[in-house]
C-alpha positions in Angstrom: -15.0 31.2 14.0 -16.7 29.0 16.6 -16.1 25.3 15.9 -17.4 22.1 17.3 -15.0 19.2 17.1 -16.3 15.7 17.7 -13.9 12.8 18.3 -15.2 9.3 18.4 -13.0 6.6 19.8 -11.3 9.3 21.9 -9.8 6.9 24.4 -7.9 4.7 21.9 -4.3 5.2 21.0 -4.9 7.5 18.0 -8.1 9.0 19.4 -6.4 10.0 22.6 -3.4 11.6 20.9 -5.8 13.5 18.5 -8.0 14.6 21.4 -5.0 16.0 23.3 -4.0 18.0 20.2 -7.4 19.3 19.4 -7.9 20.4 23.0 -5.2 23.1 22.4 -7.3 24.7 19.6 -10.0 27.3 20.2 -13.6 26.0 20.0 -15.7 23.3 21.6 -14.3 19.8 21.9 -16.6 16.8 22.3 -14.6 13.6 22.9 -16.6 10.4 22.9 -16.0 6.7 23.6 -17.9 3.7 24.8 -15.0 2.7 27.1 -13.3 5.9 28.3 -10.9 3.9 30.5 -9.4 4.8 33.9 -7.4 7.7 32.5 -9.4 9.6 29.9 -7.5 11.7 27.4 -9.7 14.7 28.3 -11.6 15.7 31.5 -14.8 16.2 29.6 -14.8 12.7 28.0 -18.4 11.6 27.3 -19.5 8.0 27.5 -21.6 7.6 24.4 -22.3 5.0 21.7 -22.4 6.7 18.2 -24.9 4.1 17.1 -27.5 5.1 19.7 -29.9 8.0 20.1 -27.7 9.8 22.7 -25.2 10.6 20.0 -27.8 12.4 17.9 -29.0 14.3 21.0 -25.4 15.4 21.9 -24.9 16.6 18.3 -28.1 18.6 18.3 -27.4 20.2 21.7 -23.8 21.1 20.9 -24.5 22.4 17.4 -26.3 25.6 18.7 -24.2 28.7 18.0 -21.5 26.9 16.1 -20.2 28.3 12.8 -18.5 25.0 11.8 -18.5 21.4 12.9 -15.8 18.7 12.4 -16.2 15.0 13.0 -13.1 12.9 13.5 -14.3 9.3 13.4 -11.5 7.3 15.0 -13.6 4.6 16.6 -13.0 1.0 15.4 -11.4 -2.2 16.3 -8.5 -4.2 14.8 -9.2 -7.9 15.2 -6.6 -10.6 15.8 -4.8 -12.1 12.9 -6.6 -15.0 11.3 -6.6 -16.8 8.0 -9.8 -16.8 5.9 -10.2 -20.5 6.5 -10.3 -19.7 10.3 -12.6 -16.7 10.0 -16.3 -17.7 10.2 -18.9 -15.5 8.7 -20.0 -14.2 12.1 -16.5 -13.0 12.9 -16.2 -11.3 9.5 -19.6 -9.6 10.1 -18.6 -8.5 13.5 -15.5 -6.8 12.2 -17.4 -5.1 9.4 -20.0 -3.9 11.9 -17.3 -2.5 14.3 -15.4 -0.7 11.5 -17.9 0.1 8.7 -21.5 0.0 9.9 -20.6 2.1 12.9 -18.8 4.5 10.7 -21.8 4.8 8.4 -24.1 5.4 11.4 -22.0 8.1 12.9 -21.3 9.9 9.7 -25.0 9.8 8.6 -26.1 11.2 12.0 -23.5 14.0 11.7 -24.4 14.8 8.1 -28.1 15.1 8.9 -27.6 17.1 12.2 -25.2 19.6 10.6 -27.5 20.0 7.5 -30.6 20.5 9.8 -28.7 23.1 11.8 -27.3 24.9 8.7 -23.7 24.5 9.9 -20.9 24.0 7.4 -19.1 20.8 8.3 -16.2 18.5 7.7 -15.5 14.8 8.6 -12.3 12.8 8.6 -12.7 9.0 8.7 -9.9 6.7 9.7 -8.9 4.2 7.1 -6.0 1.9 6.5 -3.5 1.1 3.7 -5.2 -2.3 3.9 -8.2 -0.7 2.1 -6.2 -1.0 -1.1 -3.3 -3.3 -0.3 -4.5 -6.4 1.6 -3.1 -7.5 4.9 -2.5 -11.2 4.8 -4.6 -12.1 7.8 -7.1 -9.2 8.2 -9.8 -9.9 5.6 -12.7 -8.3 7.5 -10.8 -5.3 8.6 -9.5 -4.6 5.1 -13.0 -5.0 3.6 -14.4 -2.6 6.2 -11.7 0.0 5.5 -12.3 -0.3 1.7 -15.9 0.4 2.5 -15.0 3.4 4.6 -13.2 5.0 1.6 -16.3 4.3 -0.5 -18.4 6.1 2.1 -16.2 9.2 1.7 -17.1 9.3 -2.0 -20.8 8.5 -1.5 -21.4 11.1 1.2 -19.6 13.7 -0.8 -22.0 13.2 -3.7 -25.1 13.6 -1.5 -23.9 16.1 1.2 -21.1 17.9 -0.6 -22.8 21.3 -0.5 -22.3 21.6 3.2 -20.2 18.6 4.3 -16.6 17.9 3.2 -15.8 14.3 3.9 -12.3 12.8 3.5 -10.4 9.8 4.9 -6.9 9.2 6.2 -5.4 5.8 5.4 -2.7 4.9 7.9 0.3 2.6 7.6 2.3 1.3 10.5 2.6 3.5 13.6 5.8 3.2 15.7 4.0 3.2 19.1 1.2 0.8 18.2 0.5 -2.6 19.8 0.8 -4.1 16.3 4.3 -2.8 15.9 5.2 -4.1 19.4 3.8 -7.5 18.5 6.1 -7.7 15.5 9.0 -8.3 17.8 12.1 -9.6 15.9 10.4 -8.9 12.6 10.3 -5.2 13.2 13.6 -4.3 11.7 12.9 -6.2 8.5 9.4 -4.7 8.2 10.7 -1.1 8.8 13.2 -1.6 6.0 10.4 -2.0 3.6 9.3 1.6 4.2 11.1 4.1 1.7 11.0 6.8 4.4 13.0 4.6 6.6 10.8 4.7 9.7 7.3 4.2 10.8 5.0 7.2 11.5 5.1 8.7 14.9 1.8 8.8 16.8 2.0 12.5 17.6 2.8 13.4 14.0 -0.2 11.3 12.9 -2.5 13.1 15.3 -1.3 16.5 14.1 -1.7 15.5 10.4 -5.3 14.2 11.0 -6.2 17.4 12.8 -4.8 19.5 10.0 -6.6 17.5 7.4 -9.9 18.2 9.1 -9.4 22.0 8.9 -11.1 24.3 6.4 -7.9 24.5 4.3 -8.5 20.9 3.2 -12.3 21.0 2.5 -11.7 20.8 -1.3 -10.1 17.4 -0.7 -13.7 16.1 -0.1 -14.2 12.6 -1.5 -10.5 11.7 -1.3 -8.2 9.7 0.9 -4.8 10.9 2.2 -2.3 8.1 2.8 0.3 8.3 5.7 2.6 5.3 5.3 6.1 6.6 4.6 5.8 5.5 1.0 5.2 1.8 1.9 2.4 1.2 -0.6 3.7 3.1 -3.6 6.3 0.6 -4.6 6.0 -2.3 -6.9 8.7 -4.3 -5.0 10.8 -3.5 -1.9 14.4 -2.6 -2.5 15.8 -5.8 -1.0 14.4 -7.8 -4.0 14.5 -5.2 -6.7 17.1 -5.7 -9.5 19.6 -2.8 -9.3 21.0 -1.0 -12.3 24.3 -1.9 -13.9 27.5 -1.1 -12.0 28.7 2.5 -12.2 31.7 1.6 -14.3 29.3 0.7 -17.1 29.7 -3.1 -16.9 26.5 -5.1 -17.1 25.3 -7.1 -14.1 25.8 -10.8 -14.0 23.6 -13.2 -15.8 22.2 -14.2 -12.4 20.3 -10.9 -12.5 18.9 -11.5 -15.9 20.6 -8.5 -17.5 22.3 -8.8 -20.9 23.8 -5.3 -21.2 21.2 -4.2 -23.7 18.7 -1.6 -22.6 16.2 -1.3 -25.5 12.9 -2.4 -23.9 11.5 -3.0 -27.4 14.1 -5.6 -28.1 12.8 -9.0 -26.9 16.4 -10.1 -26.2 17.3 -7.1 -24.2 16.0 -8.5 -20.8 14.9 -4.9 -20.0 11.2 -5.6 -19.5 9.8 -6.8 -16.1 
């Protein structure tokens, strides 16, 4: 099956890793970025803005003869950390434009182009665990990623007959600049992840590529989370009250445990 694979943000950390992986697959690869950089991830990197008419022209030209098309929208920008009190409306709007409005524009163009060409298609949008569990100092970014996951559902309802849209919500990545910036905090932060380690960049790229394949088209409208279990827990293990000692003795009163285990008994101390 002939397949066109479009990657936006193909020069970024995740986009470049994904581009390198997709280049090994049969088909036509169209890597795009507004700033390809001095060492592009692919020799055929195209300088293009997905919000401009050139993007639509490229899609139309490349769609001829294809039996399937896949969009991997990786483009976006993570702003610097800032409190809400230090984030003016124009900064918030800029972050939403970079991470949500651009996503809508690219996905809409792709949906319309593939429908007009009669080509079955899929799209994978990059989201973040911040879409559902807020970062403390990334209010605009989190709002944009929540909106991205909403786009997945809305586009599925309107274009689901020919376009299968899904999102991937990423947690921390071992090789990211954000992880490097954590410095001395890194060990404590990694300890919060049940899997015991942050995701590896190459593993993320392979997972995103696989999620865009026809095998996952019935996941349309949904979001896959890759965070090592970080966001599934109510509390991290370091502050969770453990069970009684293995010899059957109750824990000390300092842990608020009375030895009774009936959660219906108000005096049991078993509820949380």
